[in-house]
Every structure is written in C-alpha cells, then in structure tokens.
KELUMTI-884138 format. One record per residue: residue in three letters; x, y negated, z negated of N, C-alpha, C, O in turn. Coordinates in pm, whole numbers, plus 50000, padded with zeros to 5 digits. Layout:
N
ALAXYZXYZXYZXYZ
...
***
This chain:
368
UNK540484936050734539054934950701538754921650633537754915150662
UNK539654917650541539444905050470539524893250564538804883350547
UNK540404894150665540514883250763539244881950845538834870850880
UNK538614893550876537364893050951536264886450870535484878550923
UNK536214889650741535194883450654535444868550645534504860550651
UNK536724864750629537054850550621536654843250747536134832050742
UNK536914849550863536534843450990535034841751001534544831651050
UNK534304852150952532844851450956532314840050869531404832850910
UNK532894838550750532474827850660532804814250719532004804850710
UNK533994813050780534384800450843533434796850955533034785350971
UNK533094807151034532134804951143530784800351089530124791651145
UNK530394806550977529114802850915529124788550864528134781350878
UNK530264784350805530364770750754530294760650868529704749950855
UNK530914764250981530934755251095529554753451154529234742851207
UNK528714763951145527404763551208526254761551109525094760451149
UNK526574761050981525504760350881524734747150891523544746550862
UNK525454736550933524764723650943523654724051047522714716151041
UNK523764733451142522704734751242521394739051182520324735351231
UNK521474746851073520244751251008519534739850936518324740050918
UNK520314729750895519724718950817518714710950897517834704450840
UNK518834711351030517904704051115516654712151149515764707351219
UNK516604724351099515454732851127514224727351055514234726050932
UNK513204724351127511974718851069510964729851046511104741051094
UNK509914726150970508854735750946508154739851074507744751351089
UNK508014730451169507384733651296508204743751376507664752651441
UNK509524742251370510394751451442510314765351380510334775451451
UNK510234765951247510104778651178508794785551220508784797451252
UNK507714777951218506414783551257506434788551400505904799251431
UNK507064780751489507144784851629507984797451644507634806351721
UNK509104798251571509974810051576509234822451531509324832951595
UNK508494821351420507764832951367506634837051461506344848951476
UNK505994827151524504914830251618505454837751739504854847451785
UNK506594833351791507214840251905507594854551866507384863851943
UNK508164856151746508544869451699507314878551686507364890351720
UNK506224872951637504984880651622504474885351758504074896851774
UNK504494876351855504014879751989504894890452053504394899852113
UNK506224889052039507154898652098506984912352034506934922452105
UNK506904912851901506764925751833505414932151864505324944251880
UNK504364924051873503044929451908503054935152049502454945552075
UNK503754928452140503854933452278504614946652282504254955652357
UNK505664947652202506414960252196505564971452137505654982952180
UNK504734967952039503844978051980502864983552084502614995552088
UNK502314974952165501344979152266502034986752380501444995752439
UNK503274982952411503974989252523504685002152483504675011852559
UNK505285002252365506055013952321505705017352176506565016552089
UNK504465021252150504065024052011504685036951957504845046752030
UNK505015036751831505495048951766504325058451742504435070451764
UNK503195052751696501975060551674500875054551760500695042351761
UNK500135062851830499025058051912497855054651819497295063551755
UNK497485042051813496425037551724495165034051804495275028751914
UNK493985037051749492745033651819492605018651836492825011051741
UNK492245014351955492225000051988491234992351900491554981551852
UNK490064997851878489034990851801489504988451658489374977451606
UNK490044998851594490514997451456491744988451447491914980951351
UNK492604989151549493784980551550493384965951564493974957151501
UNK492364963351647491874949651662491304944551530491524933051492
UNK490584953251460490034949251330491154946251231491064936851152
UNK492224954351235493364952051147493974938351172494264931051077
UNK494174934951298494734921851332493824910651284494294900751228
UNK492524912051306491584901751266491554899951115491554888651064
UNK491524911051043491484910350897492764904250841492704895750752
UNK493904908450893495184903350842495364888550874495884881050792
UNK494924884450992494984870251028494044862150939494394851250894
UNK492844867450915491894860650828492394859250686492214848850623
UNK493044869950635493574869450499494724859450490494864852550389
UNK495544858550595496634848850598496084834550594496604826150521
UNK495034831850672494424818550673493794815450537493924804350486
UNK493104825350480492484823650348493534820150243493344810850164
UNK494644827550241495714824950144496334811150166496634803950071
UNK496514807550293497134794750325496274783050281496784772750237
UNK494944784550292494054773850251494114771550100493954760350053
UNK494354782250025494394781049879495744775949831495804767249744
UNK496804781249886498144778249837498904769149932500124767849921
UNK498184762850027498804755950139499614766350213499154777750224
UNK500784763150264501674773350318502654776550207503144767550140
UNK502944789450187503794793650075505104786050072505644783349964
UNK505624782550187506914775850195506884761950133507894757350080
UNK505744755150139505674741350093505984739749945506824731449911
UNK505354747349853505714745849712507164749649684507784743949594
UNK507704759249759509104763149737510034751749776511024749149708
UNK509734744949885510554733549928510464722049828511444715049805
UNK509304720149768509134709749667509984712749544510604703749487
UNK510014725449504510844729349389512314727449422513074722149342
UNK512704731649542514114730449584514534715849591515664712449555
UNK513644707149636513974693049647514284686849512515054677249503
UNK513694692249407513874686449274515024692849197515694686149118
UNK515264705949219516234712949134517464718049209518244725549152
UNK517664714149333518784719649411520144714549366521164720249404
UNK520184703949286521464698349245522024704949120523044700649067
UNK521384715249073521864722548955521614737448975520864741249065
UNK522214745748893522024760148906523334767448925524384761248939
UNK523264780748924524464789248928525234788049058526454789849059
UNK524554785149169525254784249297526164772149307526964771149400
UNK526054762949212526934751249214528384755149189529304747549217
UNK528574767449135529934772149110530534779049232531734781849234
UNK529734781949333530244788349455530844777849547530334766649557
UNK531934781549615532624772249705532164774449849532184785649899
UNK531764763649913531394764450053529934767550073529384776050003
UNK529274760850167527834763050192527524777050245526454782350217
UNK528454783050321528174796350377528144806850267527304815850268
UNK529084805850171529074815250058527794813749978527184823649937
UNK527384801249954526144798749881524944804849954524074810849893
UNK524934803050089523824808450168523794823650160522734829650145
UNK524984829950171525054844450167524604849850031523824859450024
UNK525094843749924524714848249790523224846049765522554854649708
UNK522704834649808521284831949784520404842049856519374846249804
UNK520814846049977520004855650054520074869549993519064876449982
UNK521274873749953521434886949890520644887749759519964897749732
UNK520734877349678520034877349550518524876549568517764882249489
UNK518084869449671516644869049701516144882949739515074887149696
UNK516904889949821516504903449863516484912949743515594921449733
UNK517454911549652517464919849532516274916549442515664925549384
UNK515944903749431514784899749351513514906149406512694911249330
UNK513354905749538512144911449599512114926549586511044932449572
UNK513284933049591513324947549567512794950549427511954959349409
UNK513314943149326512904945749188511404943149169510714950949105
UNK510924932049227509494928949216508654939749282507644944149226
UNK509054944049400508304953949474508234967049395507184973549387
UNK509344970749337509364983249258508484982149134507784991549099
UNK508534970649069507704968648949506224968848985505404974048910
UNK505874963149101504464962549140503894976449169502684978249169
UNK504764986149194504315000049211504265007449078503645018049069
UNK504905002048975505055009248849503985005948747503705014048658
UNK503364994248759502374989948660501014988248728500894981648831
UNK499994994448669498654994048729498124979848743497404976748838
UNK498484971048648497994957248653498544949748774497914940248820
UNK499704953848825500274947548944499914955349072499664949449177
UNK499884968649061499474976749177498044973449219497684974749336
UNK497244969149123495864965349150495794955249265494914956149350
UNK496724945749268496754935849375497594940649494497264937949609
UNK498674947749465499584951849572498964962449663499364963749778
UNK497994969949611497374980449692496614974649812496344981849908
UNK496274961749806495634955349921496564955850042496114958050154
UNK497854953950020498814954450129498924968650184499154970550303
UNK498774978550097498944992450138497704998550202497785009350260
UNK496564991950192495334998750234495084998050385494075003050433
UNK495994991750459495844991350605496225004950663497405008650659
UNK495275012550715495585025850769496235025450906496645035750958
UNK496325013450965496895012051099498065002251092497974990851138
UNK499155006951033500334998651008500814992051137501054998951237
UNK500954978851135501404971351251502024958351203502034955451083
UNK502544950351296503274938251258502404928551179502914921351094
UNK501104928351205500224919051132500014923050988499584914950906
UNK500314935650953500184940250815501114932450723500884931950602
UNK502144926450779503054917850703502284907650621502674904550508
UNK501204902450677500484891450615499264896050535498464887750490
UNK499124909150515498014914250433498474914250287498974924350237
UNK498304902950222498694901350083497524895450004496824886650053
UNK497324900449883496284894649799496774881349745497954879649718
UNK495864871849731496224858349689496914858349553497834850449532
UNK496504867049461497134867449329498574872149340499464866449277
UNK498814882449420500184887149439501034876249505502184874349468
UNK500474869149601501204858449668501564847349570502664841749577
UNK500664844149479500934833949377502054838549284502934830549248
UNK502034851249245503074856449156504434856049226505424851949166
UNK504484860149352505734859849427506244845549440507444843149430
UNK505344835949462505744821949474506354816949344507344809649346
UNK505764820849231506304816949100507694823049080508614816349033
UNK507854835849116509154842449102510204835749189511334833549145
UNK509844832449312510804825849401511144811849350512284807249363
UNK510174805149292510434791949235511424792849120512334784549110
UNK511254802849034512204804848924513594808048977514594803448922
UNK513644815949082514934819349144515604806849202516824805449192
UNK514834797949262515374785649319515944776749209517024771049223
UNK515204775649098515654767248987516904773248923517854765948894
UNK516914786348901518044792848835519324791648917520394789148862
UNK519224793449047520404793249132520714779349187521844776649227
UNK519724770749189519934757549249519974758249401520864752449463
UNK519014765149460518964766949605518384754249669517334749449628
UNK519084749049770518584736749833517544739849940517304751549973
UNK516934729349995515834731050090516274738150218515524746150274
UNK517484735250263517954741750386518064756750368517664764350456
UNK518614761050254518744775350228517384781850208517164793150251
UNK516464774750143515124780250124514454782550258513884793050283
UNK514544772450344513934773450476514544784750557513834792550621
UNK515874785650553516574796150628516254809950573515964819250649
UNK516314811350440516054824450377514644829350405514434841050436
UNK513674820350392512284824350414512034828150560511264837350588
UNK512684821150651512524824550793513114838150823512464846550886
UNK514354840450779515014853250803514264864650735514074875350793
UNK513834862250612513114872550536511834876550608511534888450621
UNK511064866650654509804869550723510054877150853509284886150887
UNK511104873550924511444880551049511764895251022511314904051095
UNK512544897950919512884911750884511644919650842511474931150880
UNK510774913250762509584920250714508624923150831508034933850836
UNK508484913650922507664915951041508244927551124507504935851176
UNK509544927951135510214938351212509944952151153509594961451226
UNK510124953751022509984967250967508534971550946508284983150913
UNK507584962450964506174966550964505704970351104504594975551119
UNK506514968051204506084970451343505934985251372506694993551323
UNK504954988251453504695001951496505535005151620505015007251729
UNK506865005251600507795007751710508845017751667509065020051548
UNK509495023551765510605032651741511595030951855511195028551969
UNK512885032151826513885029651928515145037751898515345042351785
UNK515965039251998517215046551983518135039051886518255026751891
UNK518775046451799519675040451701518975035051578519585028351495
UNK517665038051566516915032751452517445038151320517555030851222
UNK517785051051317518285056951192519655051551156519985049851039
UNK520455048851256521765042851228521585028851173522305024851081
UNK520645021351228520355008051176519815008851033520054999950951
UNK519055019551005518485021350873519505023850764519165023350646
UNK520745026350800521795027750700522135014450636522725014050528
UNK521765003550702522084990250652520834982450613520774976550505
UNK519834982250701518624974550674517404983850676517484995350719
UNK516284978450629515024986050631514474985950773513954975850820
UNK514604997250840514084998750976512615002950969512145007150863
UNK511885001951080510445005551078510155019551027509165021550957
UNK511005029351062510695043051018510825044450867510135052750807
UNK511685036450803511815036950658510605030550590510095035850492
UNK510165019250642509025012650579507725020050609506755019050534
UNK507695027450718506535035750748506335046150637505215048750596
UNK507445051950590507355061550479506845054750354506145061050274
UNK507185042050335506725034650218505205032550220504605030750114
UNK504595032850336503145030950348502395044250351501215044650388
UNK503045055050313502385068150308501285068250203501345060850104
UNK500275076650226499205078150126499685085750003499085084849896
UNK500775093350018501295101249906502185092649818503105086049866
UNK501905092849688502655084149597504135087749593504985078949580
UNK504455100549604505865104649601506635098549717507865097549711
UNK505925094649822506575088549938506465073349937507425066549973
UNK505315068049896505195053349900505865046649782505985034349780
UNK506305054149682507125048449575508605049249612509435052449527
UNK508935046249735510315046349784510485034849884509515028349923
UNK511725032549924512045022550028511425008849996510635003550074
UNK511795003449880511214990749836511874978549900511334967549892
UNK513024980349963513784968950014513014960750115512174966050188
UNK513304947750118512714938850218513634937450338513164937450452
UNK514924936250313515894934650422516894946150422516954953750518
UNK517664947350315518734957250311518264970350247517564970250145
UNK518644981450307518334994650249519344998550142519215008950078
UNK520354990150122521424993150025520864994649885521295003449810
UNK519914986049848519374986749712518695000149687518855006049580
UNK517955004949785517285017949769518295029249759518105038649682
UNK519365028449836520385038949831521105038949696521365049549639
UNK521415027049646522145026049520521285029849400521785035549303
UNK519995026849406519115028549290518205040749302517275042349223
UNK518465049449400517795062449407516375062249456515585070949420
UNK516005052449538514635051949590514605052849743513635048649806
UNK515655058349801515735059249947515015071849994515125082449932
UNK514275070650105513485081850156513395080950308513085070350362
UNK513675092050375513615092350522512535101650574512535105050693
UNK511615105950488510575115150533509535108150620509215096350599
UNK509015115450715507965110250803506605112550736506255124050709
UNK505835102150708504555103950638503515110350728503485107950849
UNK502665118450668501585124850744500435115250767499735116150868
UNK500235105850674499105096750684499475083350623500215082750524
UNK498965072650681499265059050637498065053150563496915055950598
UNK498335044850461497265037950389497195042250244498215045850185
UNK496015041950186495795046650051494655056650052493815056650142
UNK494645065249951493605075449944492275069049902492245058549837
UNK491205075649939489845071149911489485059149998490365052750056
UNK488225056350007487735045650093488045032050032488065030649910
UNK488285022250116488555008650071488104998950180488065002750297
UNK487774986550143487244976950242488314972850343489504973750316
UNK487864968250458488764963750563488374949950614488664946450728
UNK487714942150529487354928450563488064918950468488564923050363
UNK488104906250505488844896450424488274895250284488994897050186
UNK486984892350273486374890850141486364904050065486514904349943
UNK486194915050139486244928150075487604930850013487684936549905
UNK488684926750081490034928750028490314919749908490994923849814
UNK489784907549912489964898549797489314904649673489904904649565
UNK488104909949689487424916549576488134929449538488244932749420
UNK488604936749639489264949549615490504947949527490844956949450
UNK491174936449538492354934049457492064932949308492964934549226
UNK490814930349274490464929249133489874942149075489464942448959
UNK489844952649155489384965649104490564973049046491614973749110
UNK490434978748927491584984948860492074997748925493215001748902
UNK491255004249006491685016749069490975018049203489995011149229
UNK491495026949287490855029349415489455034949393489285043649308
UNK488455030349466487105035649448487025050149492487755054549580
UNK486125057349428485905071249468485265071649605484585062249644
UNK485455082349677484825083349810483315082649799482735087449702
UNK482695076649897481245075849899480645089849910481245098549974
UNK479475092249849478855105449858478645109650002478205101650085
UNK478945121950031478775127250166477545136050168477475146050096
UNK476575132350248475335139850256475475150450364475055148450478
UNK476055161550327476285172050426477145182950369477305183950248
UNK477715191350454478475202950409479775199450341480345207850270
UNK480295186650360481565183050298481435181750148482445182550077
UNK480225179650096480005178349953479635192149898478555197149927
UNK480525198149820480335211849772479495211649645479995214049536
UNK478205208949661477315208349546477165221849479477025222749357
UNK477215232449558477045245749501478135248749399477865254549293
UNK479385244949431480475247349337480295239149210480575243949101
UNK479815226849225479595218349107478475224049020478585224148897
UNK477405228749084476315234649007476765247448939476405250048824
UNK477565255549010478055268048952478895265348828478805272548729
UNK479725254748835480545251348718479675247448599479875252348488
UNK478705238648624477845234048515477035245648456476925246848334
UNK476475254148542475685265548494476545275348416476095281148317
UNK477775277148460478685286548392478905282148247478825290248155
UNK479175269148229479465264548093478215264048005478315265247883
UNK477055262348067475815263447989475665277647935475315279647818
UNK475915287548021475815301547979476915305247880476695313347790
UNK478085299447898479215302747810478935298547666479365305247572
UNK478205287447649477885282847514477015292947440477035293247317
UNK476255301247514475395311347451476025325147459475345335147442
UNK477335325747486478045338547499477415347247607477395359447594
UNK476895340947715476305347747829475145356947790474975367747846
UNK474355352547693473175360147653472185360347770471835349747821
UNK471735372147812470865373147931469475367347906469015365847793
UNK468825364148018467435359648012467245345048049466115340748072
UNK468335337148055468195322848083468965318648207469255306848226
UNK469295328148291470185325048403469575314648498470225304748532
UNK468325317048539467705308048635467485294248574467655284148642
UNK467095293848448466885280948382468195273048375468215260948400
UNK469295279848340470605273048334470975267348471471455256048482
UNK470725275348573471095270948707470295258648750470845249148805
UNK468965259048724468105247848764468415235348683468375224348738
UNK468725236748553469105225148473470425219248524470595207048531
UNK471355228148559472625223448614472415216148745473045205948773
UNK471495221548826471185215348955470655201148935471085191849003
UNK469705199548841469135186248817470205176448768470245164848809
UNK471085181448678472125172748625473125168348730473535156748733
UNK473515177548818474485174248923473865164549023474535155149067
UNK472595166749060471925157549153471855143549093472085133649163
UNK471545142748964471455129648898472825122848895472925110748912
UNK473875130848872475225125248864475705120249001476305109549010
UNK475435128149106475945124749239475125114049307475675104549363
UNK473795115449302472915106449377472225095949291471545087149344
UNK472395096849158471745087249071470265089749060469755100149100
UNK469575079849004468135081148983467335073649088466165070549067
UNK467975070749203467265063349307466135071949365466325083849391
UNK464985065949387463875073549448464145075849595464995069149654
UNK463435084849652463585087549796463965101849820464205109649728
UNK464015105249946464305119049985465775122149967466625114750018
UNK466105132849897467475137149879467715149449963466805157449986
UNK468955151150009469245162850091469065175650010469305175749889
UNK468635186150076468415198850009469245209950072468695220150113
UNK470575208250081471375218550147471495231250065471935241550116
UNK471095230749937471315242249850470005248349800470025257449718
UNK468855243149849467575248049797467395262949828467045270949741
UNK467635266449953467485280449989468535288949921468295300649891
UNK469705283049898470775290349831470365293949688470635305049642
UNK469705284449618469255287049481468255298549478468335307549394
UNK467305298149571466295308649574466915322149605466515332349548
UNK467875322149695468525334849731469305340549614469215352349582
UNK470095331849549470935336449439470095341449323470425351449260
UNK468995334249295468165338249180467455351449204466935357349109
UNK467415356149328466725368749356467665380749354467215392149367
UNK468975378349338469925389549336469775397049203469805390849097
UNK469625410349207469385417949083470475416048980470175414648861
UNK471735416049020472805415248921472725401948845473135401248729
UNK472205391448910472075378648843470885379148747470945373748637
UNK469795385548790468635386448702468935395148581468265393848479
UNK469905403748589470255412448477471215405748379471685412148285
UNK471525393048400472325385948303473815386548330474595383048241
UNK474255390648447475685391748476476115381648583477145383348648
UNK475325371248600475615362048709476895354048686477465348648780
UNK477355353348559478545345348533479765350948604480685343448636
UNK479785364148630480925369848702480945364748846482015361648900
UNK479775364048908479705359049045480045344149048480765339549137
UNK479535336648952479825322348947481315319948930481885311248995
UNK481935327748843483365325948819484165328848944485105321648977
UNK483785339549015484505342749139484295331749243485225327849314
UNK483055326649250482755315949345483545303349310484095296749398
UNK483605300049182484295288149137485805289449159486465279749197
UNK486335301349135487765303549157488125301849304489155295949336
UNK487285306949391487585305849534487525291349580488215287649675
UNK486715283249512486575269349553487655260449495488075250749559
UNK488115263549373489015254449304490365260449266491165253649202
UNK490645272749302491935278649272493015269849334492865265749450
UNK494145266649262494545272149133494255262849016494875264248910
UNK493315253249032493075243748926492325249848808492395244848695
UNK491595260648837490755266548733491575276348650492145285748705
UNK491635274448520492525282248435492205297148432493085305548415
UNK490905300348449490535314448440490935322448563490905334748560
UNK491315315748671491605322848797492985329248791493405335648888
***
C-alpha cells in the first residue's frame, strides 16, 4: 500500500509542473465546459423532474447573482492569487517535501477549512442570515453553486486568504485547488443520479448527499457540510443519507437577484404572505382570542358575543392591518351561526371553542 502511495506522489511530482501553466482563461473554459456538460446531464437524466419555467428562472437568477458578485469583488480568484503572489514564500507548507505533498496537504486542509466554515454558518444566526440565500433555491441544480450572497463570498475570500498566508500556498496551488473545488461543488449540486453514487459517496460528497443538505428540514440540512470529501462528515458525526421530502427553505423568499441581496440582510425567514381563502384558519385564531377573553372573567355568562366580535376585530387588524378596502369575509356567516346556538348564548360556549381549538392545534395546545 505504501509503495502505491509513493508511486502516486512520484507521478504527481512529475506532472505537477503541467498545472503551473494553467491560466485563468483555461480555468474559466474548463468550468464553463463542466457547467454545460452537467446541465445537459440534468436535462437528459434528471433525478427530480423540475418545472421548466421555474428552472429557467433559477438559472437566470443564479447567473445574475454570479455576475453581480463578480462586478463587486472582481473574480474571487483574483484577490487570492494576489495574496499568494506575496506570501507564498513563507508558511507551514515550507516544511513539506516535494510539490505534490504540498499540493495534497493544501487541498485537504482547504476542504477541512470549508467544512468548518460551512458548519459554523449553519450554527450562528448572524452567518445563516447570508448563507440562507444559497439554500433558498427550491429547484436545486448545477447553477445553484453560484447562488451566494456577496457578504458570504467576501467572508470566504478573507478566510481563504488567511489560509494562503498561514500555509504559504503558491499561485499554482491556489489556481489548481480553486478549479478542482469548483468542479466538485458543481458536481454535487447537480440534479443527477447514477449507478454507484452511494459507493462514491463513501469518499466524496455525491449529489444525493448534498441534496439532503438542501432539505427544508433543519435536522436534515444541518448535515453533509463537506465540499469535496465526505470523510469530515463521517468523522465528526454530521453524515446523513436521508432523501429529503422538499428542497429549499421554509416560508416564502425572493427569487430575483436584487431580492436575494436584500434577503441576505434579513435576520430571519419572512413569514408567509397572508392567504385570502380557506388556507387561513381565521376561525381558529378568533376562537383562541375569544377563549382567553372569557377566561379572564372566569367564563362569566352574558358577554359571549361581545368577546367573539372583539376577538374578530383584533385578529382582522393583526392579519390584514389597518389598510382600507374590502376584506374577505369567509367567517361572517360562521359568526352569525355560532352566536345563534343556544348553548353559546347560555354562557357555555368556551367548551365548544376549546374543542374546536384542540382539533385545530392538537397537540400544541396544553389543555388538549
């Protein structure tokens, strides 16, 4: 086994000089070809059938966000190469023998750094605030790779710059590492599935593993943080092979470039927009409010209808605000019907309200 590793390293040293001639144009061309090939595979052999209109919007938004970020920060690779050009002659990698060993160590440590950063960005609300932009694409595809908020991209660039200075990574290794890293990330964001994928997932982050990471459920998306190797997740207890029921984030969120830039500065996901129809259970909300109004008076009879109407006005004001105009009246006839029931007029309506509330919110309601 050791002889095989030695042979591999020797082979790498013999061919490493070939990477030094890799230019930025060649890197861009390589990534563009990879994007086209993976997109073609997604359309030909998709893992999940995605609606064409929404998928087109996803591609447009992600491409627009990539261009927007590039205009602000130039291309992310450029500042990293500038740092490497100045600090590559010093750092911890100067103690490693041979360029291939240095390249291997730099790539492994970069992947570990990104694992740690990714995990931290899920753990702190101040960082998740920006990272959730990447997760809000409900139609996961290869272009989702480039859905990053500009603030998160700046933070990652600073972290990579510190890593370059600390290790003394030269420009050739930076160029090679960033190219390989982007190829792997594009691959595991792809909406594809293939034979042997789970076997491949024992070593690297395959598409089915990263698909679980984009689940709407936090217990699932707080897993599979790796960028390249799945080893870190296995060793540190964040590995997950469950198939997610739904992709994206909960609640409504924007799907445009400027909307995503603004969305990154919101501390939490916005609440769903009011639904004017049967999906909004206003009756349950009114029943809850009326119940607690009556409870404060120990359910003293004689004020049932007044409590209900006051609760109704308060809930309407809370849900729809004080905007003028016609408001939906899905519960008007319900109020009149309920207020005419004898048991409610006799002061015992709280029993009916409690049963109604329990049926709507069980098991969240303590009295149920």
